[in-house]
N, C-alpha and C positions, 0 to 999 in steps of 0.2 A: 427399514424402520420408518413408520408413518409419523409425520409431524403435523400438528394442527395448523391450518392455514392462518388462524387468528393469532397464533403465538409466534414470537420471533425465532427464526431459525438460528441454531448454534451447533457447532460441531461437538459431537459427543465423544468423550474419552473413556475407555474402559477403566473401571476403578481397580481392576486387578493389576493393571500396569502402572498407572500413575493417577493421583488425584489432583494434580496441578496441571492446567493446560500448558502445552508447549514445553514441559519439563520432563526429561527422560533420564534423569540421574538415577532414579530407582531401578530402571531397567539395566543401566550400566553397572550399578552396584551388584545386582543379582548375577549378571554375566561374569563379572570379575570373581565373585565368590565361587561360582561353578568352575570357571577356568582354573582357579587356584587349586581347587580340590582335585581336578583331573591331572594337573601338572604334578602334584605330590603323589597321588595314589597310583598313577599310571607311569611314573618315572621308570620303574624297572622294565616296563614293556616296550616303551618307545625309545629309551636311551641306548647309547652305544657304549659309553664309558661312564658308568654311574659315579665313580669316585671323583671324576673330573667335572661332571655336569651338575651334580647335586648341589654344591654350594651356590652356583649361579641360579639354579631353580628355586632354592629356598629364599634367596635375596629377592628374586622376581616376585615370588608369592607374597612376601612381606610388603613390597611396594604396591601390589595390586590390592591387598586387603586394606592398607592404609588409605589409599585413594578412594576405595569404596566406602570407607567409614567417614571420610571428610566431605564427600560429595553432598551438596545442599543447594536448594534453589535460590540462595542469597549471594552466591559467589560464582563468578564465571571462571575464575582461575583454576579451580579444582576440576571443572569439567573440561577445560582446555588441557590440563595435565592428563586427564583420563584419555583424551583423544590422542595425545602424543604417545603415551605408554601403550595404548591398544594398537596404534599404528606400528610402533617398534616391535611389539610382540607378533603382530601379523607378518611382518617382513621376516623375522627370525624363524618362526615355525613353518612358514610357507617355503622358504628357501631350504630349510632343513628337510622338509618332506619331499620336495622335488629332487634335490640332489642325492638323497639317500634311498630313493625308491627302487633303484636297481640292486643295491647291495643289501638292503634291509628286507624285512618281511612285510606282508600286507598289513599286519596288525600295527607295526611301527608307522607305516604310511598313513593308515586310517586315524590313528590317535593324533599324530602331528597335524593332519588336515583338520581334524575336529577342533583342536585348540586354535588353529589359524582362523577357522570360520567364526569361532566365538569372539576372537579379537576383532574380526571384520565387522560383526554386528555391533560390538561395543563402540568401535570407531564411528560407525554410522550414527548411532543415537547420541554419542557425545558431540559430534559436529552439529546435529540438529539442535541440541540444547544450546550450544555456543551461538549458533545463528539466532535463536530466539532471544538470548541475552542481548545480542547486538541490536536487534530490532525492537527491543523492549516489549516482547510478547509474553514473557513469563507471567502466568496467572491470569491472562486475558483470553477469553474465548473469541473465536472468529465468528462474525455475523455478516449477513448479506449487506447490511446498511453501510458498513465501512467501505466495501468495494464500490457501492453506488456513489458514495461521497467522493472517492478518489476519481471515479469516472467523470462526475460533474465538474470536479475541480480542474481536470485536465482539458475539458472541452472549452474551446474559445467562446467567449460571450459575444453575441450579435448586438450591435447598437440599433435600437428600435427608434424610428422617427417619432418626433413629438407630435401631439394632436394638432398643434398650431401649424406645423409644417404641412401636415396632411390637408388642412383647410386651405392653405395658401396655394397648394398645387391645383385646386379647382377654380381659382380666381383668374379672370382675364389678365393678360400680360400688362395692360395699362394700369390696372388696379394694384397689381403686385409691385410695380415700380413707382407708384405715386406716393410722394412724401409731402404732405401739406406744410409741415414745419420747415422743411428744407426749401420749399418753393417760396415761402414768405420771407425767408432770410435773404434770397437772391433778388437782384433788380428785375430779372425776367418774371420771377414769381410775383413780385409786388405789382408789376404792371398788369399781369394777367388777373390778379385779384381785383385791382381797381377797375379793369375793363368789365369784369363780371358784375361788380357793384353798380357801375354806371348803367349797364344794360338792364339790370334788375330795376333800378330806379326809373329809367326811361320807359320800361314796359309798364310800370305802375302808373306813370303820368299819362301815357297814351290811353290806358284803360279808363282812367278817371275822366279824360277829355271826351272819350267816346260815350261814356255814361251820361255826361252833361248834355252832349249834343242830342242824344236820343230823348232825353227828358224834355228839352225845348221843343223838339219836333213833335213830340206827342201832344204838347199843349196847343 
């Protein structure tokens, strides 16, 4: 299936199976109805003692149809009950098929295995729906963006140096460690500042004396 590069990708769900993303209760419902019909119609062919087995089969069919009717995308408990019932049905019919394959006919084995496989598929889709309920995915389509956000969230963030720090790295060591305010507050700093002022003043007086001398000599 081709997807336009300008459109946001989303997983497509076949409308024949379910119209709600991550919800497979409709599939479980259909499997339960089919399994119930096979259990009732094929009972004379796969059963060994119909008078003893038929009441349990009818009760099992009523439970399956009830759960199929109550399954909905608003309740997780019904889907969890579907998973439990389908798991129990899988165990019963699979053990029955394997234990009786020597004494029974191939038709009995095939029908029991068919019902066990139907319960296996129902158990799978029930658990998928329960997982979607747990992760709060019912009704939400998967997109590529959500996986990118999780990846960015999991990656550690690198601390970038500030521009001021970069500029200070290129300055000489003497300029980086020079603090005029601190120097003025200390006695050594005050003496150094006074010495610089005296030298500047002395240099200005010497320049003024030299200028007057040159002027007199020129006359």
